[in-house]
PyMOL CGO cylinders between C-alpha atoms (Angstrom):
from pymol import cmd
from pymol.cgo import CYLINDER

trace = [
    CYLINDER, 22.48, 72.39, -55.13, 24.54, 70.61, -57.87, 0.3, 1, 1, 1, 1, 1, 1,
    CYLINDER, 24.54, 70.61, -57.87, 25.53, 72.86, -60.64, 0.3, 1, 1, 1, 1, 1, 1,
    CYLINDER, 25.53, 72.86, -60.64, 26.80, 71.62, -64.22, 0.3, 1, 1, 1, 1, 1, 1,
    CYLINDER, 26.80, 71.62, -64.22, 30.28, 72.91, -64.53, 0.3, 1, 1, 1, 1, 1, 1,
    CYLINDER, 30.28, 72.91, -64.53, 30.19, 72.92, -68.31, 0.3, 1, 1, 1, 1, 1, 1,
    CYLINDER, 30.19, 72.92, -68.31, 26.94, 74.68, -68.76, 0.3, 1, 1, 1, 1, 1, 1,
    CYLINDER, 26.94, 74.68, -68.76, 28.17, 77.73, -66.22, 0.3, 1, 1, 1, 1, 1, 1,
    CYLINDER, 28.17, 77.73, -66.22, 31.44, 78.10, -68.17, 0.3, 1, 1, 1, 1, 1, 1,
    CYLINDER, 31.44, 78.10, -68.17, 29.55, 77.82, -71.66, 0.3, 1, 1, 1, 1, 1, 1,
    CYLINDER, 29.55, 77.82, -71.66, 26.95, 80.42, -70.43, 0.3, 1, 1, 1, 1, 1, 1,
    CYLINDER, 26.95, 80.42, -70.43, 29.37, 82.82, -69.03, 0.3, 1, 1, 1, 1, 1, 1,
    CYLINDER, 29.37, 82.82, -69.03, 31.43, 82.82, -72.22, 0.3, 1, 1, 1, 1, 1, 1,
    CYLINDER, 31.43, 82.82, -72.22, 28.12, 83.71, -74.30, 0.3, 1, 1, 1, 1, 1, 1,
    CYLINDER, 28.12, 83.71, -74.30, 27.95, 87.07, -72.17, 0.3, 1, 1, 1, 1, 1, 1,
    CYLINDER, 27.95, 87.07, -72.17, 31.16, 88.36, -74.11, 0.3, 1, 1, 1, 1, 1, 1,
    CYLINDER, 31.16, 88.36, -74.11, 29.28, 88.29, -77.44, 0.3, 1, 1, 1, 1, 1, 1,
    CYLINDER, 29.28, 88.29, -77.44, 27.85, 91.99, -78.50, 0.3, 1, 1, 1, 1, 1, 1,
    CYLINDER, 27.85, 91.99, -78.50, 25.71, 93.00, -81.16, 0.3, 1, 1, 1, 1, 1, 1,
    CYLINDER, 25.71, 93.00, -81.16, 27.09, 92.71, -85.10, 0.3, 1, 1, 1, 1, 1, 1,
    CYLINDER, 27.09, 92.71, -85.10, 29.84, 90.24, -83.87, 0.3, 1, 1, 1, 1, 1, 1,
    CYLINDER, 29.84, 90.24, -83.87, 30.96, 87.65, -86.22, 0.3, 1, 1, 1, 1, 1, 1,
    CYLINDER, 30.96, 87.65, -86.22, 31.35, 84.49, -83.85, 0.3, 1, 1, 1, 1, 1, 1,
    CYLINDER, 31.35, 84.49, -83.85, 33.05, 81.28, -84.16, 0.3, 1, 1, 1, 1, 1, 1,
    CYLINDER, 33.05, 81.28, -84.16, 30.98, 78.38, -82.65, 0.3, 1, 1, 1, 1, 1, 1,
    CYLINDER, 30.98, 78.38, -82.65, 33.02, 75.77, -81.22, 0.3, 1, 1, 1, 1, 1, 1,
    CYLINDER, 33.02, 75.77, -81.22, 32.33, 72.17, -80.94, 0.3, 1, 1, 1, 1, 1, 1,
    CYLINDER, 32.33, 72.17, -80.94, 31.74, 69.92, -78.26, 0.3, 1, 1, 1, 1, 1, 1,
    CYLINDER, 31.74, 69.92, -78.26, 30.07, 69.31, -74.80, 0.3, 1, 1, 1, 1, 1, 1,
    CYLINDER, 30.07, 69.31, -74.80, 30.78, 72.69, -73.37, 0.3, 1, 1, 1, 1, 1, 1,
    CYLINDER, 30.78, 72.69, -73.37, 30.29, 74.82, -76.36, 0.3, 1, 1, 1, 1, 1, 1,
    CYLINDER, 30.29, 74.82, -76.36, 26.74, 73.14, -76.75, 0.3, 1, 1, 1, 1, 1, 1,
    CYLINDER, 26.74, 73.14, -76.75, 25.75, 75.26, -74.04, 0.3, 1, 1, 1, 1, 1, 1,
    CYLINDER, 25.75, 75.26, -74.04, 27.35, 78.55, -75.35, 0.3, 1, 1, 1, 1, 1, 1,
    CYLINDER, 27.35, 78.55, -75.35, 25.57, 77.73, -78.62, 0.3, 1, 1, 1, 1, 1, 1,
    CYLINDER, 25.57, 77.73, -78.62, 22.50, 77.31, -76.96, 0.3, 1, 1, 1, 1, 1, 1,
    CYLINDER, 22.50, 77.31, -76.96, 22.61, 80.39, -74.92, 0.3, 1, 1, 1, 1, 1, 1,
    CYLINDER, 22.61, 80.39, -74.92, 23.38, 82.28, -77.89, 0.3, 1, 1, 1, 1, 1, 1,
    CYLINDER, 23.38, 82.28, -77.89, 20.19, 81.22, -79.46, 0.3, 1, 1, 1, 1, 1, 1,
    CYLINDER, 20.19, 81.22, -79.46, 18.09, 82.27, -76.22, 0.3, 1, 1, 1, 1, 1, 1,
    CYLINDER, 18.09, 82.27, -76.22, 19.75, 85.61, -76.66, 0.3, 1, 1, 1, 1, 1, 1,
    CYLINDER, 19.75, 85.61, -76.66, 19.07, 85.76, -80.31, 0.3, 1, 1, 1, 1, 1, 1,
    CYLINDER, 19.07, 85.76, -80.31, 15.54, 85.26, -79.50, 0.3, 1, 1, 1, 1, 1, 1,
    CYLINDER, 15.54, 85.26, -79.50, 15.81, 88.17, -76.90, 0.3, 1, 1, 1, 1, 1, 1,
    CYLINDER, 15.81, 88.17, -76.90, 16.97, 90.38, -79.65, 0.3, 1, 1, 1, 1, 1, 1,
    CYLINDER, 16.97, 90.38, -79.65, 20.83, 89.49, -80.17, 0.3, 1, 1, 1, 1, 1, 1,
    CYLINDER, 20.83, 89.49, -80.17, 22.17, 90.42, -83.76, 0.3, 1, 1, 1, 1, 1, 1,
    CYLINDER, 22.17, 90.42, -83.76, 25.20, 88.15, -84.64, 0.3, 1, 1, 1, 1, 1, 1,
    CYLINDER, 25.20, 88.15, -84.64, 26.48, 86.08, -87.65, 0.3, 1, 1, 1, 1, 1, 1,
    CYLINDER, 26.48, 86.08, -87.65, 28.45, 82.64, -86.66, 0.3, 1, 1, 1, 1, 1, 1,
    CYLINDER, 28.45, 82.64, -86.66, 30.75, 80.34, -88.21, 0.3, 1, 1, 1, 1, 1, 1,
    CYLINDER, 30.75, 80.34, -88.21, 30.36, 76.78, -86.98, 0.3, 1, 1, 1, 1, 1, 1,
    CYLINDER, 30.36, 76.78, -86.98, 33.54, 74.72, -86.48, 0.3, 1, 1, 1, 1, 1, 1,
    CYLINDER, 33.54, 74.72, -86.48, 31.97, 71.57, -87.41, 0.3, 1, 1, 1, 1, 1, 1,
    CYLINDER, 31.97, 71.57, -87.41, 28.52, 69.98, -89.24, 0.3, 1, 1, 1, 1, 1, 1,
    CYLINDER, 28.52, 69.98, -89.24, 27.52, 69.15, -85.45, 0.3, 1, 1, 1, 1, 1, 1,
    CYLINDER, 27.52, 69.15, -85.45, 27.72, 72.53, -84.17, 0.3, 1, 1, 1, 1, 1, 1,
    CYLINDER, 27.72, 72.53, -84.17, 26.15, 73.82, -87.67, 0.3, 1, 1, 1, 1, 1, 1,
    CYLINDER, 26.15, 73.82, -87.67, 23.13, 71.69, -87.09, 0.3, 1, 1, 1, 1, 1, 1,
    CYLINDER, 23.13, 71.69, -87.09, 22.58, 73.07, -83.44, 0.3, 1, 1, 1, 1, 1, 1,
    CYLINDER, 22.58, 73.07, -83.44, 23.03, 76.79, -84.48, 0.3, 1, 1, 1, 1, 1, 1,
    CYLINDER, 23.03, 76.79, -84.48, 20.47, 76.35, -87.21, 0.3, 1, 1, 1, 1, 1, 1,
    CYLINDER, 20.47, 76.35, -87.21, 18.12, 74.75, -84.75, 0.3, 1, 1, 1, 1, 1, 1,
    CYLINDER, 18.12, 74.75, -84.75, 18.85, 77.70, -82.47, 0.3, 1, 1, 1, 1, 1, 1,
    CYLINDER, 18.85, 77.70, -82.47, 18.29, 80.07, -85.44, 0.3, 1, 1, 1, 1, 1, 1,
    CYLINDER, 18.29, 80.07, -85.44, 21.66, 81.58, -85.50, 0.3, 1, 1, 1, 1, 1, 1,
    CYLINDER, 21.66, 81.58, -85.50, 22.33, 83.30, -88.77, 0.3, 1, 1, 1, 1, 1, 1,
    CYLINDER, 22.33, 83.30, -88.77, 25.47, 81.63, -90.40, 0.3, 1, 1, 1, 1, 1, 1,
    CYLINDER, 25.47, 81.63, -90.40, 27.81, 82.74, -93.06, 0.3, 1, 1, 1, 1, 1, 1,
    CYLINDER, 27.81, 82.74, -93.06, 31.10, 81.41, -94.32, 0.3, 1, 1, 1, 1, 1, 1,
    CYLINDER, 31.10, 81.41, -94.32, 34.65, 82.35, -95.15, 0.3, 1, 1, 1, 1, 1, 1,
    CYLINDER, 34.65, 82.35, -95.15, 33.61, 83.12, -98.60, 0.3, 1, 1, 1, 1, 1, 1,
    CYLINDER, 33.61, 83.12, -98.60, 31.88, 86.23, -96.75, 0.3, 1, 1, 1, 1, 1, 1,
    CYLINDER, 31.88, 86.23, -96.75, 34.59, 87.12, -94.27, 0.3, 1, 1, 1, 1, 1, 1,
    CYLINDER, 34.59, 87.12, -94.27, 38.24, 85.98, -93.00, 0.3, 1, 1, 1, 1, 1, 1,
    CYLINDER, 38.24, 85.98, -93.00, 37.86, 87.74, -89.78, 0.3, 1, 1, 1, 1, 1, 1,
    CYLINDER, 37.86, 87.74, -89.78, 35.86, 86.89, -86.62, 0.3, 1, 1, 1, 1, 1, 1,
    CYLINDER, 35.86, 86.89, -86.62, 35.49, 89.08, -83.58, 0.3, 1, 1, 1, 1, 1, 1,
    CYLINDER, 35.49, 89.08, -83.58, 35.25, 86.15, -81.01, 0.3, 1, 1, 1, 1, 1, 1,
    CYLINDER, 35.25, 86.15, -81.01, 35.41, 82.19, -80.88, 0.3, 1, 1, 1, 1, 1, 1,
    CYLINDER, 35.41, 82.19, -80.88, 34.12, 80.31, -77.78, 0.3, 1, 1, 1, 1, 1, 1,
    CYLINDER, 34.12, 80.31, -77.78, 35.55, 76.61, -78.13, 0.3, 1, 1, 1, 1, 1, 1,
    CYLINDER, 35.55, 76.61, -78.13, 36.15, 74.01, -75.43, 0.3, 1, 1, 1, 1, 1, 1,
    CYLINDER, 36.15, 74.01, -75.43, 39.34, 71.88, -75.04, 0.3, 1, 1, 1, 1, 1, 1,
    CYLINDER, 39.34, 71.88, -75.04, 40.37, 68.42, -74.04, 0.3, 1, 1, 1, 1, 1, 1,
    CYLINDER, 40.37, 68.42, -74.04, 43.13, 69.64, -71.98, 0.3, 1, 1, 1, 1, 1, 1,
    CYLINDER, 43.13, 69.64, -71.98, 44.77, 73.18, -71.41, 0.3, 1, 1, 1, 1, 1, 1,
    CYLINDER, 44.77, 73.18, -71.41, 47.80, 74.02, -69.41, 0.3, 1, 1, 1, 1, 1, 1,
    CYLINDER, 47.80, 74.02, -69.41, 48.72, 77.33, -67.50, 0.3, 1, 1, 1, 1, 1, 1,
    CYLINDER, 48.72, 77.33, -67.50, 50.45, 78.85, -70.58, 0.3, 1, 1, 1, 1, 1, 1,
    CYLINDER, 50.45, 78.85, -70.58, 47.04, 78.46, -72.47, 0.3, 1, 1, 1, 1, 1, 1,
    CYLINDER, 47.04, 78.46, -72.47, 48.41, 75.75, -74.56, 0.3, 1, 1, 1, 1, 1, 1,
    CYLINDER, 48.41, 75.75, -74.56, 45.62, 73.43, -75.72, 0.3, 1, 1, 1, 1, 1, 1,
    CYLINDER, 45.62, 73.43, -75.72, 44.91, 69.72, -76.84, 0.3, 1, 1, 1, 1, 1, 1,
    CYLINDER, 44.91, 69.72, -76.84, 41.79, 69.63, -78.60, 0.3, 1, 1, 1, 1, 1, 1,
    CYLINDER, 41.79, 69.63, -78.60, 40.05, 67.01, -81.36, 0.3, 1, 1, 1, 1, 1, 1,
    CYLINDER, 40.05, 67.01, -81.36, 38.68, 64.59, -79.15, 0.3, 1, 1, 1, 1, 1, 1,
    CYLINDER, 38.68, 64.59, -79.15, 35.40, 65.51, -81.25, 0.3, 1, 1, 1, 1, 1, 1,
    CYLINDER, 35.40, 65.51, -81.25, 37.02, 65.18, -84.47, 0.3, 1, 1, 1, 1, 1, 1,
    CYLINDER, 37.02, 65.18, -84.47, 37.00, 68.86, -85.63, 0.3, 1, 1, 1, 1, 1, 1,
    CYLINDER, 37.00, 68.86, -85.63, 40.32, 70.06, -84.71, 0.3, 1, 1, 1, 1, 1, 1,
    CYLINDER, 40.32, 70.06, -84.71, 41.12, 71.31, -88.52, 0.3, 1, 1, 1, 1, 1, 1,
    CYLINDER, 41.12, 71.31, -88.52, 37.99, 73.49, -88.70, 0.3, 1, 1, 1, 1, 1, 1,
    CYLINDER, 37.99, 73.49, -88.70, 38.44, 74.62, -85.32, 0.3, 1, 1, 1, 1, 1, 1,
    CYLINDER, 38.44, 74.62, -85.32, 41.73, 75.80, -85.73, 0.3, 1, 1, 1, 1, 1, 1,
    CYLINDER, 41.73, 75.80, -85.73, 41.16, 77.65, -88.95, 0.3, 1, 1, 1, 1, 1, 1,
    CYLINDER, 41.16, 77.65, -88.95, 38.44, 79.44, -87.17, 0.3, 1, 1, 1, 1, 1, 1,
    CYLINDER, 38.44, 79.44, -87.17, 40.75, 80.11, -84.01, 0.3, 1, 1, 1, 1, 1, 1,
    CYLINDER, 40.75, 80.11, -84.01, 43.56, 81.62, -86.12, 0.3, 1, 1, 1, 1, 1, 1,
    CYLINDER, 43.56, 81.62, -86.12, 41.31, 83.95, -87.80, 0.3, 1, 1, 1, 1, 1, 1,
    CYLINDER, 41.31, 83.95, -87.80, 39.60, 85.13, -84.60, 0.3, 1, 1, 1, 1, 1, 1,
    CYLINDER, 39.60, 85.13, -84.60, 40.69, 88.43, -82.98, 0.3, 1, 1, 1, 1, 1, 1,
    CYLINDER, 40.69, 88.43, -82.98, 39.91, 86.63, -79.45, 0.3, 1, 1, 1, 1, 1, 1,
    CYLINDER, 39.91, 86.63, -79.45, 39.28, 82.95, -78.39, 0.3, 1, 1, 1, 1, 1, 1,
    CYLINDER, 39.28, 82.95, -78.39, 37.49, 82.01, -75.22, 0.3, 1, 1, 1, 1, 1, 1,
    CYLINDER, 37.49, 82.01, -75.22, 38.05, 78.25, -73.87, 0.3, 1, 1, 1, 1, 1, 1,
    CYLINDER, 38.05, 78.25, -73.87, 35.33, 77.03, -72.00, 0.3, 1, 1, 1, 1, 1, 1,
    CYLINDER, 35.33, 77.03, -72.00, 36.06, 73.97, -69.95, 0.3, 1, 1, 1, 1, 1, 1,
    CYLINDER, 36.06, 73.97, -69.95, 34.99, 72.12, -66.56, 0.3, 1, 1, 1, 1, 1, 1,
    CYLINDER, 34.99, 72.12, -66.56, 38.05, 71.65, -63.68, 0.3, 1, 1, 1, 1, 1, 1,
    CYLINDER, 38.05, 71.65, -63.68, 39.14, 68.37, -65.22, 0.3, 1, 1, 1, 1, 1, 1,
    CYLINDER, 39.14, 68.37, -65.22, 40.52, 69.92, -68.41, 0.3, 1, 1, 1, 1, 1, 1,
    CYLINDER, 40.52, 69.92, -68.41, 42.88, 72.08, -66.54, 0.3, 1, 1, 1, 1, 1, 1,
    CYLINDER, 42.88, 72.08, -66.54, 46.06, 70.08, -66.49, 0.3, 1, 1, 1, 1, 1, 1,
    CYLINDER, 46.06, 70.08, -66.49, 49.93, 70.98, -65.29, 0.3, 1, 1, 1, 1, 1, 1,
    CYLINDER, 49.93, 70.98, -65.29, 51.21, 69.53, -68.52, 0.3, 1, 1, 1, 1, 1, 1,
    CYLINDER, 51.21, 69.53, -68.52, 49.53, 68.26, -71.84, 0.3, 1, 1, 1, 1, 1, 1,
    CYLINDER, 49.53, 68.26, -71.84, 49.72, 64.50, -72.90, 0.3, 1, 1, 1, 1, 1, 1,
    CYLINDER, 49.72, 64.50, -72.90, 47.50, 62.57, -70.33, 0.3, 1, 1, 1, 1, 1, 1,
    CYLINDER, 47.50, 62.57, -70.33, 44.91, 62.75, -73.31, 0.3, 1, 1, 1, 1, 1, 1,
    CYLINDER, 44.91, 62.75, -73.31, 46.26, 61.19, -76.56, 0.3, 1, 1, 1, 1, 1, 1,
    CYLINDER, 46.26, 61.19, -76.56, 46.58, 64.01, -78.99, 0.3, 1, 1, 1, 1, 1, 1,
    CYLINDER, 46.58, 64.01, -78.99, 44.52, 63.87, -81.80, 0.3, 1, 1, 1, 1, 1, 1,
    CYLINDER, 44.52, 63.87, -81.80, 45.91, 64.18, -85.49, 0.3, 1, 1, 1, 1, 1, 1,
    CYLINDER, 45.91, 64.18, -85.49, 44.27, 64.71, -88.66, 0.3, 1, 1, 1, 1, 1, 1,
    CYLINDER, 44.27, 64.71, -88.66, 45.65, 62.94, -91.63, 0.3, 1, 1, 1, 1, 1, 1,
    CYLINDER, 45.65, 62.94, -91.63, 44.80, 62.22, -95.24, 0.3, 1, 1, 1, 1, 1, 1,
    CYLINDER, 44.80, 62.22, -95.24, 43.65, 58.40, -95.82, 0.3, 1, 1, 1, 1, 1, 1,
    CYLINDER, 43.65, 58.40, -95.82, 46.05, 57.62, -98.30, 0.3, 1, 1, 1, 1, 1, 1,
    CYLINDER, 46.05, 57.62, -98.30, 49.07, 56.30, -96.56, 0.3, 1, 1, 1, 1, 1, 1,
    CYLINDER, 49.07, 56.30, -96.56, 47.81, 56.89, -93.17, 0.3, 1, 1, 1, 1, 1, 1,
    CYLINDER, 47.81, 56.89, -93.17, 49.89, 53.66, -92.09, 0.3, 1, 1, 1, 1, 1, 1,
    CYLINDER, 49.89, 53.66, -92.09, 53.17, 55.54, -93.44, 0.3, 1, 1, 1, 1, 1, 1,
    CYLINDER, 53.17, 55.54, -93.44, 52.19, 58.73, -91.62, 0.3, 1, 1, 1, 1, 1, 1,
    CYLINDER, 52.19, 58.73, -91.62, 51.58, 56.71, -88.23, 0.3, 1, 1, 1, 1, 1, 1,
    CYLINDER, 51.58, 56.71, -88.23, 55.06, 55.27, -88.55, 0.3, 1, 1, 1, 1, 1, 1,
    CYLINDER, 55.06, 55.27, -88.55, 56.73, 58.83, -88.91, 0.3, 1, 1, 1, 1, 1, 1,
    CYLINDER, 56.73, 58.83, -88.91, 54.51, 60.40, -85.87, 0.3, 1, 1, 1, 1, 1, 1,
    CYLINDER, 54.51, 60.40, -85.87, 55.68, 57.24, -84.01, 0.3, 1, 1, 1, 1, 1, 1,
    CYLINDER, 55.68, 57.24, -84.01, 59.09, 58.14, -84.09, 0.3, 1, 1, 1, 1, 1, 1,
    CYLINDER, 59.09, 58.14, -84.09, 58.56, 61.12, -82.10, 0.3, 1, 1, 1, 1, 1, 1,
    CYLINDER, 58.56, 61.12, -82.10, 58.15, 59.10, -79.24, 0.3, 1, 1, 1, 1, 1, 1,
    CYLINDER, 58.15, 59.10, -79.24, 54.34, 58.42, -79.10, 0.3, 1, 1, 1, 1, 1, 1,
    CYLINDER, 54.34, 58.42, -79.10, 52.01, 55.54, -79.73, 0.3, 1, 1, 1, 1, 1, 1,
    CYLINDER, 52.01, 55.54, -79.73, 49.49, 56.46, -82.02, 0.3, 1, 1, 1, 1, 1, 1,
    CYLINDER, 49.49, 56.46, -82.02, 46.41, 54.63, -82.91, 0.3, 1, 1, 1, 1, 1, 1,
    CYLINDER, 46.41, 54.63, -82.91, 43.85, 54.80, -85.63, 0.3, 1, 1, 1, 1, 1, 1,
    CYLINDER, 43.85, 54.80, -85.63, 40.44, 56.29, -84.22, 0.3, 1, 1, 1, 1, 1, 1,
    CYLINDER, 40.44, 56.29, -84.22, 37.84, 53.76, -85.31, 0.3, 1, 1, 1, 1, 1, 1,
    CYLINDER, 37.84, 53.76, -85.31, 34.11, 53.33, -84.99, 0.3, 1, 1, 1, 1, 1, 1,
    CYLINDER, 34.11, 53.33, -84.99, 32.78, 49.62, -85.56, 0.3, 1, 1, 1, 1, 1, 1,
    CYLINDER, 32.78, 49.62, -85.56, 36.12, 48.78, -86.77, 0.3, 1, 1, 1, 1, 1, 1,
    CYLINDER, 36.12, 48.78, -86.77, 35.75, 51.27, -89.48, 0.3, 1, 1, 1, 1, 1, 1,
    CYLINDER, 35.75, 51.27, -89.48, 37.98, 54.38, -89.58, 0.3, 1, 1, 1, 1, 1, 1,
    CYLINDER, 37.98, 54.38, -89.58, 36.08, 57.29, -88.31, 0.3, 1, 1, 1, 1, 1, 1,
    CYLINDER, 36.08, 57.29, -88.31, 35.89, 60.10, -91.09, 0.3, 1, 1, 1, 1, 1, 1,
    CYLINDER, 35.89, 60.10, -91.09, 36.26, 63.87, -89.94, 0.3, 1, 1, 1, 1, 1, 1,
    CYLINDER, 36.26, 63.87, -89.94, 33.87, 66.48, -91.62, 0.3, 1, 1, 1, 1, 1, 1,
    CYLINDER, 33.87, 66.48, -91.62, 36.62, 66.83, -94.25, 0.3, 1, 1, 1, 1, 1, 1,
    CYLINDER, 36.62, 66.83, -94.25, 36.78, 63.03, -95.14, 0.3, 1, 1, 1, 1, 1, 1,
    CYLINDER, 36.78, 63.03, -95.14, 40.02, 62.45, -93.31, 0.3, 1, 1, 1, 1, 1, 1,
    CYLINDER, 40.02, 62.45, -93.31, 41.35, 59.98, -90.63, 0.3, 1, 1, 1, 1, 1, 1,
    CYLINDER, 41.35, 59.98, -90.63, 42.50, 60.56, -87.22, 0.3, 1, 1, 1, 1, 1, 1,
    CYLINDER, 42.50, 60.56, -87.22, 45.32, 59.35, -85.32, 0.3, 1, 1, 1, 1, 1, 1,
    CYLINDER, 45.32, 59.35, -85.32, 44.93, 59.57, -81.56, 0.3, 1, 1, 1, 1, 1, 1,
    CYLINDER, 44.93, 59.57, -81.56, 48.71, 59.73, -80.07, 0.3, 1, 1, 1, 1, 1, 1,
    CYLINDER, 48.71, 59.73, -80.07, 49.79, 58.78, -76.81, 0.3, 1, 1, 1, 1, 1, 1,
    CYLINDER, 49.79, 58.78, -76.81, 52.87, 60.86, -75.56, 0.3, 1, 1, 1, 1, 1, 1,
    CYLINDER, 52.87, 60.86, -75.56, 52.19, 60.72, -71.95, 0.3, 1, 1, 1, 1, 1, 1,
    CYLINDER, 52.19, 60.72, -71.95, 53.64, 64.41, -71.43, 0.3, 1, 1, 1, 1, 1, 1,
    CYLINDER, 53.64, 64.41, -71.43, 53.91, 66.93, -74.02, 0.3, 1, 1, 1, 1, 1, 1,
    CYLINDER, 53.91, 66.93, -74.02, 56.87, 69.24, -72.72, 0.3, 1, 1, 1, 1, 1, 1,
    CYLINDER, 56.87, 69.24, -72.72, 57.28, 71.59, -75.41, 0.3, 1, 1, 1, 1, 1, 1,
    CYLINDER, 57.28, 71.59, -75.41, 53.69, 71.91, -77.02, 0.3, 1, 1, 1, 1, 1, 1,
    CYLINDER, 53.69, 71.91, -77.02, 54.86, 74.67, -79.88, 0.3, 1, 1, 1, 1, 1, 1,
    CYLINDER, 54.86, 74.67, -79.88, 57.64, 72.55, -81.01, 0.3, 1, 1, 1, 1, 1, 1,
    CYLINDER, 57.64, 72.55, -81.01, 55.72, 69.43, -80.86, 0.3, 1, 1, 1, 1, 1, 1,
    CYLINDER, 55.72, 69.43, -80.86, 52.87, 71.28, -82.93, 0.3, 1, 1, 1, 1, 1, 1,
    CYLINDER, 52.87, 71.28, -82.93, 55.30, 72.37, -85.71, 0.3, 1, 1, 1, 1, 1, 1,
    CYLINDER, 55.30, 72.37, -85.71, 57.27, 69.12, -85.62, 0.3, 1, 1, 1, 1, 1, 1,
    CYLINDER, 57.27, 69.12, -85.62, 53.92, 67.06, -86.43, 0.3, 1, 1, 1, 1, 1, 1,
    CYLINDER, 53.92, 67.06, -86.43, 52.56, 69.47, -89.03, 0.3, 1, 1, 1, 1, 1, 1,
    CYLINDER, 52.56, 69.47, -89.03, 55.92, 69.06, -91.16, 0.3, 1, 1, 1, 1, 1, 1,
    CYLINDER, 55.92, 69.06, -91.16, 55.31, 65.29, -91.74, 0.3, 1, 1, 1, 1, 1, 1,
    CYLINDER, 55.31, 65.29, -91.74, 53.73, 64.77, -95.18, 0.3, 1, 1, 1, 1, 1, 1,
    CYLINDER, 53.73, 64.77, -95.18, 50.22, 63.24, -94.83, 0.3, 1, 1, 1, 1, 1, 1,
    CYLINDER, 50.22, 63.24, -94.83, 49.37, 65.13, -91.61, 0.3, 1, 1, 1, 1, 1, 1,
    CYLINDER, 49.37, 65.13, -91.61, 46.57, 67.78, -92.05, 0.3, 1, 1, 1, 1, 1, 1,
    CYLINDER, 46.57, 67.78, -92.05, 46.86, 69.29, -88.78, 0.3, 1, 1, 1, 1, 1, 1,
    CYLINDER, 46.86, 69.29, -88.78, 47.27, 68.26, -85.28, 0.3, 1, 1, 1, 1, 1, 1,
    CYLINDER, 47.27, 68.26, -85.28, 45.28, 68.87, -82.02, 0.3, 1, 1, 1, 1, 1, 1,
    CYLINDER, 45.28, 68.87, -82.02, 47.93, 70.93, -80.34, 0.3, 1, 1, 1, 1, 1, 1,
    CYLINDER, 47.93, 70.93, -80.34, 46.77, 74.93, -80.26, 0.3, 1, 1, 1, 1, 1, 1,
    CYLINDER, 46.77, 74.93, -80.26, 49.49, 77.18, -79.12, 0.3, 1, 1, 1, 1, 1, 1,
    CYLINDER, 49.49, 77.18, -79.12, 49.49, 80.90, -79.20, 0.3, 1, 1, 1, 1, 1, 1,
    CYLINDER, 49.49, 80.90, -79.20, 45.73, 81.08, -79.84, 0.3, 1, 1, 1, 1, 1, 1,
    CYLINDER, 45.73, 81.08, -79.84, 43.66, 81.12, -76.51, 0.3, 1, 1, 1, 1, 1, 1,
    CYLINDER, 43.66, 81.12, -76.51, 43.29, 84.49, -74.73, 0.3, 1, 1, 1, 1, 1, 1,
    CYLINDER, 43.29, 84.49, -74.73, 40.90, 83.44, -72.06, 0.3, 1, 1, 1, 1, 1, 1,
    CYLINDER, 40.90, 83.44, -72.06, 39.63, 80.57, -70.22, 0.3, 1, 1, 1, 1, 1, 1,
    CYLINDER, 39.63, 80.57, -70.22, 36.62, 79.83, -68.23, 0.3, 1, 1, 1, 1, 1, 1,
    CYLINDER, 36.62, 79.83, -68.23, 36.04, 77.01, -65.91, 0.3, 1, 1, 1, 1, 1, 1,
    CYLINDER, 36.04, 77.01, -65.91, 32.94, 76.53, -64.34, 0.3, 1, 1, 1, 1, 1, 1,
    CYLINDER, 32.94, 76.53, -64.34, 32.86, 74.59, -60.90, 0.3, 1, 1, 1, 1, 1, 1,
    CYLINDER, 32.86, 74.59, -60.90, 30.18, 72.22, -59.35, 0.3, 1, 1, 1, 1, 1, 1,
    CYLINDER, 30.18, 72.22, -59.35, 29.75, 74.52, -56.51, 0.3, 1, 1, 1, 1, 1, 1,
    CYLINDER, 29.75, 74.52, -56.51, 28.14, 77.05, -59.01, 0.3, 1, 1, 1, 1, 1, 1,
    CYLINDER, 28.14, 77.05, -59.01, 31.35, 79.20, -59.15, 0.3, 1, 1, 1, 1, 1, 1,
    CYLINDER, 31.35, 79.20, -59.15, 33.03, 80.31, -62.39, 0.3, 1, 1, 1, 1, 1, 1,
    CYLINDER, 33.03, 80.31, -62.39, 36.61, 81.04, -62.55, 0.3, 1, 1, 1, 1, 1, 1,
    CYLINDER, 36.61, 81.04, -62.55, 38.11, 82.95, -65.49, 0.3, 1, 1, 1, 1, 1, 1,
    CYLINDER, 38.11, 82.95, -65.49, 41.83, 83.30, -66.45, 0.3, 1, 1, 1, 1, 1, 1,
    CYLINDER, 41.83, 83.30, -66.45, 43.84, 85.47, -68.74, 0.3, 1, 1, 1, 1, 1, 1,
    CYLINDER, 43.84, 85.47, -68.74, 47.24, 85.50, -69.92, 0.3, 1, 1, 1, 1, 1, 1,
]
cmd.load_cgo(trace, "trace")
């Protein structure tokens, strides 16, 4: 029997959610299964409130009858479950493939615990094979791209049908090919210091647990 690794990881993470928790609801194909499982648990009596990290996850949460709140009601989350495009052994992450990196980082930074759910392909020795998403304001994006390129990468504006893709915040995304990112914390700070950058997709010192689903049906959990 072949198992779906993303589903195994997403559903395992949902087991860490307890009554009365405020839960950050991640974005992407693996977090999808967590939200789906939480909807099933709510139907069985689980009582939680969620804060979605994107319009996509908000719509899914509403369909699953998960009660939602916003930061005008709290600035503390008990637990966030989200995916990643890459994660290294120090739990540095690359996120933003789905375009939700800014909201994902806001939610992560205000969470007591963050669980990352992935399939084995996302576990890497070094970040960088996956181009780093950087959210930038539309005004002057060409100049922002130039400054980022000076860090040694090849940035490319993310397009759909020859038009810039807009994030939920109305910004653009530059996908920056670094090949290898040897010092994620420093790179994160350097990029975020560039005028015009809203946020970059490097997430450092935020993840507490990684759950990896495997096609043989096993689930691996890692903690720092």
